[in-house]
C-alpha positions as CSV (number, residue, x, y, z in Angstrom):
1,X,2.7,36.2,-32.8
2,X,3.2,32.4,-33.3
3,X,0.9,30.8,-35.6
4,X,-1.5,28.4,-33.7
5,X,-0.5,25.3,-35.9
6,X,3.2,25.8,-35.1
7,X,2.5,26.3,-31.3
8,X,0.2,23.3,-31.2
9,X,2.8,21.2,-32.9
10,X,5.5,22.4,-30.7
11,X,3.2,21.5,-27.6
12,X,2.6,18.1,-29.0
13,X,6.2,17.4,-29.8
14,X,7.0,18.3,-26.2
15,X,4.3,16.2,-24.7
16,X,5.7,13.3,-27.0
17,X,9.1,13.5,-25.4
18,X,7.6,13.7,-21.8
19,X,9.1,17.4,-21.3
20,X,5.9,18.0,-19.4
21,X,7.1,21.4,-17.7
22,X,8.4,22.6,-20.8
23,X,4.7,22.3,-22.1
24,X,3.5,24.2,-19.2
25,X,6.2,26.9,-19.8
26,X,5.2,27.0,-23.4
27,X,1.5,27.4,-22.9
28,X,1.6,30.0,-20.2
29,X,-1.7,31.4,-18.9
30,X,-1.0,34.5,-21.0
31,X,-0.8,32.4,-24.1
32,X,-3.5,30.2,-23.4
33,X,-5.7,33.0,-23.1
34,X,-4.7,34.8,-26.2
35,X,-5.4,31.9,-28.3
36,X,-8.4,30.3,-26.7
37,X,-7.7,27.0,-28.3
38,X,-9.2,23.5,-27.1
39,X,-6.2,21.9,-28.6
40,X,-3.5,24.0,-26.6
41,X,-5.7,23.5,-23.5
42,X,-5.9,19.9,-23.9
43,X,-2.0,19.6,-24.4
44,X,-1.8,21.4,-21.3
45,X,-4.1,19.2,-19.7
46,X,-1.8,16.1,-20.7
47,X,1.3,18.1,-19.1
48,X,-0.4,18.6,-15.8
49,X,-1.7,15.2,-15.5
50,X,1.5,13.5,-16.0
51,X,3.1,16.0,-13.6
52,X,0.4,14.8,-11.1
53,X,-1.1,18.2,-10.9
54,X,-4.5,17.2,-11.2
55,X,-6.5,20.1,-10.0
56,X,-4.8,22.2,-12.8
57,X,-5.5,19.4,-15.2
58,X,-9.1,19.4,-14.5
59,X,-9.2,23.3,-14.6
60,X,-7.5,23.5,-18.1
61,X,-9.8,20.4,-19.2
62,X,-12.8,22.4,-18.2
63,X,-11.6,25.2,-20.2
64,X,-11.1,23.0,-23.2
65,X,-14.5,21.8,-23.0
66,X,-16.0,25.0,-22.7
67,X,-14.7,25.8,-26.2
68,X,-15.6,22.2,-27.5
69,X,-17.3,20.1,-25.4
70,X,-16.8,17.1,-27.5
71,X,-12.9,17.7,-27.9
72,X,-11.3,14.0,-27.9
73,X,-8.0,14.8,-25.9
74,X,-9.8,16.8,-23.2
75,X,-12.5,14.3,-22.6
76,X,-10.0,11.6,-22.5
77,X,-8.1,13.6,-19.9
78,X,-11.4,14.3,-17.9
79,X,-12.1,10.5,-18.1
80,X,-8.6,10.0,-16.4
81,X,-9.6,12.3,-13.7
82,X,-13.0,10.4,-13.0
83,X,-10.9,7.0,-13.0
84,X,-8.4,8.3,-10.7
85,X,-11.5,9.1,-8.4
86,X,-13.0,5.9,-8.9
87,X,-16.2,7.8,-10.5
88,X,-16.0,4.8,-13.1
89,X,-19.3,5.4,-14.8
90,X,-18.5,8.9,-15.5
91,X,-15.1,7.9,-16.9
92,X,-16.6,5.5,-19.3
93,X,-19.1,8.3,-20.4
94,X,-16.2,10.7,-20.9
95,X,-13.9,8.0,-22.8
96,X,-16.8,7.2,-25.0
97,X,-17.4,10.8,-25.8
98,X,-13.7,11.1,-27.0
99,X,-14.2,7.9,-28.9
100,X,-17.4,9.4,-30.7
101,X,-15.5,12.3,-31.6
102,X,-12.3,10.7,-32.9
103,X,-12.6,6.8,-33.3
104,X,-9.0,6.6,-34.4
105,X,-7.8,7.9,-30.8
106,X,-6.4,5.1,-29.0
107,X,-5.7,6.8,-25.6
108,X,-9.5,6.7,-24.4
109,X,-9.7,2.9,-25.5
110,X,-6.5,2.4,-23.0
111,X,-8.6,4.5,-20.5
112,X,-11.7,1.9,-21.0
113,X,-9.1,-0.9,-20.5
114,X,-7.9,0.5,-17.3
115,X,-11.3,1.1,-16.0
116,X,-12.5,-2.5,-16.8
117,X,-9.6,-3.8,-15.1
118,X,-10.3,-1.8,-11.8
119,X,-13.7,-3.2,-12.0
120,X,-12.6,-6.8,-12.5
121,X,-14.1,-7.2,-15.9
122,X,-11.0,-8.4,-17.5
123,X,-12.7,-9.5,-20.7
124,X,-13.8,-6.1,-21.4
125,X,-10.4,-4.8,-20.6
126,X,-8.8,-7.1,-22.9
127,X,-11.1,-6.0,-25.7
128,X,-10.4,-2.3,-25.1
129,X,-6.7,-2.8,-25.1
130,X,-6.7,-4.7,-28.2
131,X,-8.7,-1.7,-29.9
132,X,-6.1,0.7,-28.7
133,X,-3.3,-1.5,-30.1
134,X,-5.6,-2.2,-33.4
135,X,-5.4,1.7,-34.1
136,X,-2.0,2.2,-32.6
137,X,0.3,-1.1,-32.9
138,X,3.1,1.2,-31.2
139,X,1.1,2.0,-28.2
140,X,2.8,0.7,-25.3
141,X,0.3,1.6,-22.7
142,X,-2.0,-1.1,-24.0
143,X,0.8,-3.9,-23.8
144,X,1.3,-2.5,-20.2
145,X,-2.4,-3.0,-19.5
146,X,-2.2,-6.5,-20.6
147,X,0.6,-7.3,-18.5
148,X,-1.2,-6.0,-15.6
149,X,-4.3,-8.3,-16.2
150,X,-1.7,-11.4,-16.5
151,X,0.0,-10.4,-13.5
152,X,-2.7,-10.2,-11.6
153,X,-4.3,-13.5,-12.9
154,X,-0.8,-15.0,-12.1
155,X,0.1,-15.8,-15.8
156,X,3.5,-14.9,-15.4
157,X,4.8,-15.8,-18.7
158,X,1.9,-13.9,-20.6
159,X,2.7,-11.0,-18.5
160,X,6.2,-11.0,-19.1
161,X,5.6,-11.0,-22.9
162,X,3.2,-7.9,-22.8
163,X,5.7,-6.0,-20.7
164,X,8.3,-7.1,-23.2
165,X,6.4,-5.5,-26.1
166,X,5.5,-2.4,-24.4
167,X,9.5,-1.9,-23.4
168,X,10.6,-2.8,-27.2
169,X,8.1,0.1,-28.2
170,X,9.2,2.6,-25.7
171,X,12.5,1.7,-23.9
172,X,11.8,4.4,-21.4
173,X,8.2,3.4,-20.4
174,X,9.2,3.3,-16.7
175,X,5.9,1.7,-15.7
176,X,6.5,-1.7,-17.7
177,X,10.0,-1.8,-15.8
178,X,8.3,-1.7,-12.3
179,X,5.6,-4.2,-13.3
180,X,7.9,-6.8,-15.1
181,X,10.2,-6.5,-11.9
182,X,7.3,-7.6,-9.9
183,X,6.5,-10.5,-12.3
184,X,10.2,-11.7,-12.2
185,X,10.0,-11.6,-8.4
186,X,7.1,-13.4,-8.2
187,X,8.4,-16.0,-10.3
188,X,11.8,-16.1,-8.1
189,X,13.8,-14.6,-11.0
190,X,15.8,-12.2,-8.7
191,X,18.4,-11.1,-10.7
192,X,16.1,-9.8,-13.6
193,X,13.7,-8.4,-10.9
194,X,16.6,-6.5,-9.7
195,X,17.8,-5.4,-13.2
196,X,14.3,-4.1,-13.9
197,X,13.8,-2.2,-10.6
198,X,17.4,-0.5,-11.2
199,X,16.1,0.8,-14.6
200,X,12.9,1.9,-13.1
201,X,15.1,3.7,-10.3
202,X,17.2,5.2,-13.1
203,X,14.4,6.7,-15.1
204,X,12.5,8.1,-12.3
205,X,15.0,8.9,-9.4
206,X,14.3,12.6,-9.7
207,X,10.7,12.3,-8.7
208,X,11.0,10.6,-5.4
209,X,7.4,9.4,-5.2
210,X,6.2,6.4,-3.7
211,X,7.0,3.9,-6.6
212,X,10.5,5.4,-6.6
213,X,11.0,4.7,-2.9
214,X,9.6,1.2,-3.2
215,X,12.0,0.5,-6.3
216,X,14.9,1.6,-3.8
217,X,14.1,-0.6,-1.1
218,X,13.5,-3.3,-3.5
219,X,16.7,-3.0,-5.0
220,X,18.3,-2.9,-1.5
221,X,16.5,-6.3,-0.8
222,X,17.1,-7.9,-3.8
223,X,20.8,-7.3,-3.5
224,X,20.8,-9.4,-0.4
225,X,18.9,-12.2,-2.1
226,X,21.2,-12.4,-5.2
227,X,24.4,-11.9,-3.0
228,X,23.4,-14.9,-0.7
229,X,22.0,-18.2,-0.8
230,X,21.4,-18.5,2.8
231,X,19.8,-15.2,3.1
232,X,17.5,-16.0,-0.1
233,X,16.2,-19.3,1.5
234,X,15.3,-17.5,4.8
235,X,13.8,-14.7,2.8
236,X,11.5,-17.2,0.8
237,X,10.5,-19.0,4.2
238,X,9.6,-15.5,5.7
239,X,7.5,-14.8,2.6
240,X,5.6,-18.0,3.3
241,X,5.0,-17.5,6.9
242,X,3.6,-14.0,5.8
243,X,1.2,-15.3,3.4
244,X,-0.1,-17.9,5.8
245,X,-0.8,-15.7,8.6
246,X,-2.5,-13.2,6.2
247,X,-5.9,-12.0,7.5
248,X,-8.4,-11.0,4.7
249,X,-12.0,-10.7,6.5
250,X,-13.9,-7.6,5.9
251,X,-13.5,-5.9,9.4
252,X,-11.2,-5.2,12.2
253,X,-11.6,-3.5,15.6
254,X,-9.1,-1.4,17.5
255,X,-9.3,-0.8,21.3
256,X,-8.1,2.8,22.2
257,X,-8.8,5.4,24.6
258,X,-11.6,8.0,24.5
259,X,-9.4,10.7,23.9
260,X,-7.7,9.2,21.0
261,X,-11.2,8.5,19.5
262,X,-12.2,11.9,20.2
263,X,-9.0,12.9,18.2
264,X,-9.9,10.6,15.4
265,X,-13.5,11.5,15.2
266,X,-13.9,15.2,16.1
267,X,-10.7,16.4,14.6
268,X,-10.4,13.6,11.9
269,X,-6.8,12.9,12.6
270,X,-4.8,10.4,10.7
271,X,-4.4,6.8,12.7
272,X,-0.9,6.4,13.8
273,X,1.2,3.4,14.0
274,X,4.2,3.3,16.2
275,X,7.6,1.8,15.1
276,X,8.1,-1.7,16.6
277,X,10.5,-0.7,19.1
278,X,7.8,1.9,20.8
279,X,5.1,-0.6,21.3
280,X,3.6,-0.3,25.0
281,X,4.5,-4.1,25.8
282,X,8.3,-4.2,26.3
283,X,8.3,-7.9,25.4
284,X,7.0,-7.4,22.0
285,X,8.8,-8.7,19.3
286,X,10.7,-11.2,21.1
287,X,9.0,-14.3,21.2
288,X,10.4,-15.4,18.0
289,X,13.8,-14.6,18.7
290,X,13.7,-16.8,21.8
291,X,12.6,-19.8,19.7
292,X,15.2,-19.2,17.1
293,X,19.2,-19.5,17.7
294,X,20.5,-16.1,19.0
295,X,22.3,-14.7,16.1
296,X,23.9,-12.0,18.6
297,X,26.1,-14.8,20.2
298,X,29.5,-15.6,18.6
299,X,29.6,-19.2,17.4
300,X,33.3,-19.3,18.4
301,X,33.4,-17.4,21.9
302,X,29.8,-17.4,22.6
303,X,30.1,-14.0,23.7
304,X,27.2,-11.5,22.6
305,X,28.6,-9.2,19.7
306,X,27.5,-5.4,19.2
307,X,25.3,-5.0,16.3
308,X,24.1,-1.6,14.7
309,X,20.5,-0.3,15.0
310,X,18.1,-2.7,13.3
311,X,15.1,-0.8,11.6
312,X,11.6,-2.2,12.6
313,X,8.1,-2.1,10.7
314,X,5.4,0.1,12.2
315,X,2.9,-1.8,14.0
316,X,-0.9,-1.4,14.5
317,X,-2.6,-3.8,17.1
318,X,-6.3,-5.0,16.3
319,X,-8.7,-7.9,16.9
320,X,-11.3,-9.5,14.7
321,X,-14.8,-7.7,14.6
322,X,-16.3,-10.6,17.0
323,X,-14.0,-9.4,19.7
324,X,-15.5,-5.7,19.7
325,X,-17.0,-6.0,23.2
326,X,-14.6,-8.5,25.2
327,X,-14.3,-8.4,29.0
328,X,-10.4,-9.3,28.9
329,X,-9.7,-6.7,26.0
330,X,-11.4,-4.1,27.9
331,X,-9.3,-4.7,30.7
332,X,-6.2,-4.9,28.8
333,X,-6.3,-2.5,26.1
334,X,-9.8,-0.4,26.5
335,X,-8.3,1.8,28.8
336,X,-8.5,5.8,29.5
337,X,-5.6,7.3,31.4
338,X,-4.7,3.6,32.8
339,X,-8.4,3.3,34.0
340,X,-9.7,-0.1,32.5
341,X,-12.8,-0.4,30.5
342,X,-13.1,3.4,30.0
343,X,-12.0,3.3,26.4
344,X,-13.5,2.6,22.8
345,X,-13.5,-0.1,20.2
346,X,-13.3,1.1,17.0
347,X,-14.6,-1.3,14.1
348,X,-14.0,-0.6,10.5
349,X,-13.5,-2.0,6.9
350,X,-10.0,-3.2,6.6
351,X,-10.1,-3.5,2.7
352,X,-11.5,0.1,2.4
353,X,-8.7,1.4,4.7
354,X,-6.2,-0.3,2.7
355,X,-7.5,0.9,-0.5
356,X,-7.7,4.5,0.5
357,X,-4.0,4.2,2.0
358,X,-2.8,3.1,-1.2
359,X,-4.4,6.1,-3.0
360,X,-3.1,8.5,-0.5
361,X,0.4,7.4,-1.4
362,X,0.3,6.9,-5.0
363,X,0.5,10.1,-7.2
364,X,-1.9,10.8,-9.9
365,X,-0.6,9.5,-13.3
366,X,0.8,6.3,-11.9
367,X,-2.4,4.3,-12.6
368,X,-0.5,1.9,-14.7
369,X,1.9,0.6,-12.1
370,X,0.5,-2.5,-10.0
371,X,0.3,-2.3,-6.3
372,X,0.8,-5.4,-4.5
373,X,-1.3,-4.7,-1.6
374,X,-1.0,-8.0,0.1
375,X,2.7,-7.5,0.4
376,X,2.9,-3.5,1.2
377,X,0.1,-3.1,3.4
378,X,-1.3,-6.2,5.3
379,X,-3.2,-7.3,8.4
380,X,-1.8,-10.6,10.0
381,X,-3.0,-13.2,12.4
382,X,-1.0,-13.4,15.5
383,X,0.5,-16.7,16.3
384,X,1.0,-17.9,19.8
385,X,4.2,-20.1,21.3
386,X,3.4,-22.6,24.2
387,X,5.7,-22.1,26.9
388,X,8.2,-25.1,27.1
389,X,7.0,-26.4,23.7
390,X,9.1,-24.8,21.3
391,X,8.0,-26.6,18.3
392,X,4.3,-25.7,19.0
393,X,2.9,-22.5,17.5
394,X,-1.0,-21.7,17.7
395,X,-3.3,-19.8,15.5
396,X,-6.4,-19.0,17.2
397,X,-9.4,-20.3,15.0
398,X,-7.0,-21.7,12.2
399,X,-7.4,-24.9,10.5
400,X,-5.6,-27.9,11.6
401,X,-3.4,-27.9,8.2
402,X,-2.7,-24.2,8.6
403,X,-1.5,-25.0,12.2
404,X,0.6,-28.0,10.9
405,X,2.1,-25.7,8.1
406,X,3.2,-23.0,10.5
407,X,4.9,-25.5,12.6
408,X,6.6,-26.9,9.7
409,X,7.8,-23.6,8.6
410,X,9.0,-22.5,12.0
411,X,11.1,-25.6,12.6
412,X,12.4,-24.9,9.0
413,X,13.2,-21.7,9.9
414,X,15.0,-22.4,13.1
415,X,17.3,-25.1,11.3
416,X,18.3,-22.6,8.5
417,X,18.8,-19.9,11.1
418,X,21.1,-22.6,12.6
419,X,22.7,-23.4,9.7
420,X,23.3,-19.7,8.8
421,X,25.0,-19.0,12.2
422,X,27.1,-22.0,12.0
423,X,29.3,-20.6,9.6
424,X,31.4,-17.4,10.1
425,X,29.4,-14.0,9.4
426,X,30.3,-10.6,9.3
427,X,28.1,-8.3,11.4
428,X,26.5,-6.9,8.0
429,X,25.1,-10.4,7.3
430,X,23.9,-11.1,10.7
431,X,22.1,-7.6,10.7
432,X,20.6,-8.3,7.3
433,X,19.0,-11.4,8.5
434,X,17.9,-9.7,11.9
435,X,16.2,-6.9,9.9
436,X,14.4,-9.8,7.6
437,X,13.4,-11.5,10.8
438,X,11.7,-8.2,12.5
439,X,9.4,-8.1,9.5
440,X,7.8,-11.2,11.2
441,X,8.9,-10.8,14.7
442,X,5.7,-8.9,15.8
443,X,3.7,-11.6,14.4
444,X,4.4,-13.8,17.4
445,X,3.4,-13.8,21.2
446,X,3.5,-16.0,24.1
447,X,0.6,-18.4,24.4
448,X,-0.5,-16.6,27.5
449,X,-2.0,-14.1,25.1
450,X,-3.8,-16.5,22.9
451,X,-7.5,-15.5,24.2
452,X,-6.9,-12.1,22.4
453,X,-7.1,-13.6,19.0
454,X,-4.7,-10.3,17.8
455,X,-4.2,-9.2,14.5
456,X,-1.5,-6.7,13.4
457,X,-1.0,-4.4,10.8
458,X,2.5,-4.1,9.4
459,X,3.9,-1.5,7.5
460,X,7.4,-1.1,6.4
461,X,7.0,2.6,6.2
462,X,8.1,3.2,3.0
463,X,6.5,6.5,1.5
464,X,5.4,7.9,5.1
465,X,7.3,10.6,6.8
466,X,8.5,9.3,10.2
467,X,7.4,11.6,12.9
468,X,9.6,11.7,16.0
469,X,7.6,12.9,19.1
470,X,10.5,14.1,21.4
471,X,8.3,16.2,23.8
472,X,7.8,13.3,26.3
473,X,10.8,12.1,28.6
474,X,10.7,8.8,26.4
475,X,10.8,9.8,22.6
476,X,8.2,8.0,20.3
477,X,8.5,7.2,16.5
478,X,5.4,6.9,14.4
479,X,3.9,7.3,10.9
480,X,0.4,8.8,10.1
481,X,-1.7,6.7,7.6
482,X,-5.1,8.3,6.9
483,X,-8.3,9.5,8.6
484,X,-10.5,6.4,9.4
485,X,-13.9,8.0,9.6
486,X,-15.0,7.1,5.9
487,X,-14.4,3.1,6.9
488,X,-15.8,3.2,10.5
489,X,-18.5,0.4,11.0
490,X,-18.8,0.5,14.3
491,X,-18.0,2.2,17.6
492,X,-18.5,0.3,21.2
493,X,-18.1,2.5,24.2
494,X,-16.7,0.6,27.2
495,X,-18.7,-0.6,30.2
496,X,-17.2,1.9,32.5
497,X,-17.4,5.1,30.3
498,X,-18.9,7.7,32.6
499,X,-21.7,9.6,30.7
500,X,-21.8,7.2,27.9
501,X,-24.8,8.6,26.3
502,X,-23.2,11.9,25.8
503,X,-20.0,10.6,24.2
504,X,-22.1,8.4,22.0
505,X,-24.3,11.3,20.9
506,X,-21.2,13.5,20.2
507,X,-19.7,10.7,18.1
508,X,-23.2,10.2,16.4
509,X,-23.7,13.4,15.4
510,X,-19.9,14.4,14.5
511,X,-19.9,11.5,11.9
512,X,-23.8,12.1,10.8
513,X,-22.6,15.8,9.7
514,X,-19.7,14.0,7.5
515,X,-22.7,11.7,6.0
516,X,-21.2,8.8,7.7
517,X,-23.7,6.4,9.9
518,X,-21.7,3.8,11.7
519,X,-23.5,1.7,14.7
520,X,-22.7,3.1,18.0
521,X,-22.9,0.6,20.9
522,X,-22.5,1.2,24.6
523,X,-21.1,-2.1,26.4
524,X,-23.1,-3.6,29.4
525,X,-20.7,-6.3,30.1
526,X,-20.5,-6.8,34.0
527,X,-17.2,-5.2,34.4
528,X,-15.6,-5.3,38.1
């Protein structure tokens, strides 16, 4: 039998070399049960955690703590598991327990830094990261933590210095390449951002997790930006338009049918978003292109040219919370089998939905990477264009300053598209710009719809399985997000719902069994 000390040293070396699967193979169940060593179980916990196998990590962590409840490494990974599930008080307790056992162990200080960062206590986070570096000057995780704080605070130069140090210590520390790429991208230093995302992809391409897929997408986009000055200028303007239209109030409302609501609540089905081409209104996404020069027409012959299929984002339609009981919206969207006002309006917490969506995509062990939620999963206000007044766009309820800024952006966009189109372009160049414009095309509608005050959730679809429903005559493509029961604040039943009290009772008790207690209302608007 191999000596315990030798086995432990071998497992530690493999973990240090990031050969986590080999650790699991080395410390098989049979071996672990034979030695009954808290140290070995803790090494196995590290390997499982880094592989994203949190249930198994928790299992072996518990075994280690049964042998030694104060074991520093076991408590550190227990803290990580608590932090990942947002049980921050328990995480802090576990990290402090690890520190009491081994004050010279750097990782629990780093864990504390991460928890304080998640709680927006940046001064405490910085103190914890400093302590980790004081113990282990060659500890890249803490420098990455510093960078993440500075990136969040938009202190980009400080963030880059921190990420540089992490990468200097560990040239294969993939998280810092991704985060530094985000920082360079925020500074419009696209060539450096491209290099960092390419390095991240090189280091992680075998995993194909969310961040690897996102890096691949960013690489493709950054190559277009770096390769074309006109594309770069249009792209930067599109980003400005999206930021101006961002919607960040607490709650949003979605009108839908009773059967759809039944599936979302009784069956806890995931909320679906349709690909842009499959929205019910066939005019969707066209108003922007009516305003802009037509890129599909040849500048030399004025003939329409053939272009390849253009991918579109996945779109969800919503309104603000104050519109949860609106006669016009009941008529337009609150339908059941095309019968007006017989559906539901579901109001839910926007921030909690997006946070849960992020957690569903990101595998455990990737908490050191920054997610820019306002870019990857966003709700936007819809702008409305007045017929015959091409230069005038309206954002209902927006300030005069925002209205003017949007119209300035739109005129600038039209001029940039005109300049782009005036040059002889390859079909692939035109396709690239059309795909870029499709990311905002569904944020514009005709002014005849401005009473809706509509909001849109726009998701590129990275990390989601694209589901093709081919059972109906007309196929549909959609993605599934997350179940929304935990985030529902209010359910409003339409004014023409038959036996509304029974529906209300069914929704109430179904959610009550899950310990969710939204307000349930029955509309009594005078619908005719």
